[in-house]
C-alpha positions in Angstrom: -19.6 0.8 -6.4 -18.7 -1.6 -3.6 -15.8 -2.9 -5.4 -14.1 0.4 -5.7 -14.5 1.3 -2.4 -13.3 -2.2 -1.1 -10.1 -2.3 -3.5 -9.3 1.4 -4.6 -10.3 3.7 -1.6 -9.4 1.3 1.1 -6.0 0.5 -0.2 -5.3 4.4 -0.8 -5.4 4.7 2.9 -1.3 3.3 3.3 0.1 5.6 0.4 -1.6 8.7 2.2 -0.6 7.8 5.5 2.9 7.0 4.2 3.4 10.7 2.6 1.7 12.3 5.2 4.1 10.8 7.6 7.3 11.6 5.0 6.5 15.1 4.7 6.1 15.6 8.4 8.5 18.2 9.3 11.5 16.7 11.8 10.4 19.0 14.6 7.3 17.3 15.3 7.8 13.5 15.3 11.9 13.7 15.5 13.8 12.4 12.8 14.3 8.5 14.1 10.3 8.5 14.9 9.3 9.4 11.5 11.4 6.9 9.9 10.4 4.0 11.8 6.9 4.7 11.0 7.5 5.1 7.7 9.2 1.7 7.7 6.7 0.1 9.3 4.0 1.6 6.8 6.1 0.6 3.9 6.6 -3.0 5.5 2.9 -3.2 6.4 1.9 -2.1 2.8 4.3 -4.3 0.7 2.8 -7.6 3.1 -0.7 -6.2 2.2 0.4 -6.0 -1.5 2.3 -9.4 -1.7 -1.4 -10.8 -0.2 -3.4 -9.2 -3.1 -1.5 -10.6 -5.5 -1.8 -13.9 -4.3 -5.5 -13.5 -4.5 -5.4 -12.1 -7.8 -3.5 -15.1 -9.0 -5.7 -17.5 -7.7 -9.2 -15.6 -8.9 -7.4 -15.4 -12.2 -6.5 -19.0 -12.6 -10.4 -19.6 -12.5 -11.0 -16.9 -14.6 -12.9 -15.0 -12.1 -13.3 -11.4 -13.3 -12.9 -10.0 -9.8 -9.1 -10.9 -10.1 -8.6 -7.7 -11.8 -9.5 -5.6 -8.8 -7.4 -7.3 -6.7 -4.5 -6.5 -9.3 -5.3 -2.9 -9.0 -5.2 -3.4 -5.3 -1.9 -4.8 -5.3 -0.6 -2.0 -7.2 -2.1 0.6 -4.8 -0.6 -1.1 -2.2 3.1 -1.3 -3.7 3.4 2.5 -3.6 4.8 3.0 -0.3 7.6 0.1 -0.8 8.6 2.1 -3.9 8.7 5.2 -2.5 10.2 4.4 0.5 13.2 2.6 -1.7 13.0 6.0 -4.0 13.4 8.3 -0.9 15.8 6.2 0.9 
């Protein structure tokens, strides 16, 4: 259960925040502020996804079964980056 919280529910926060900001009306935050926040969230999530992928490769080299959890984390963290590319 702890691995599920750490590798699935934890990284899910980034896509949720990204989509919440992306769906916020322009009248509340303004177009520029909303865009800058979305870019910063996508960039941070992308860096975290790269970090998780590196850890996953290292774990998989040593045949550690926890490596698959890091793959799942990196895929979840890549969602805001892909969404930002599609929405932009």
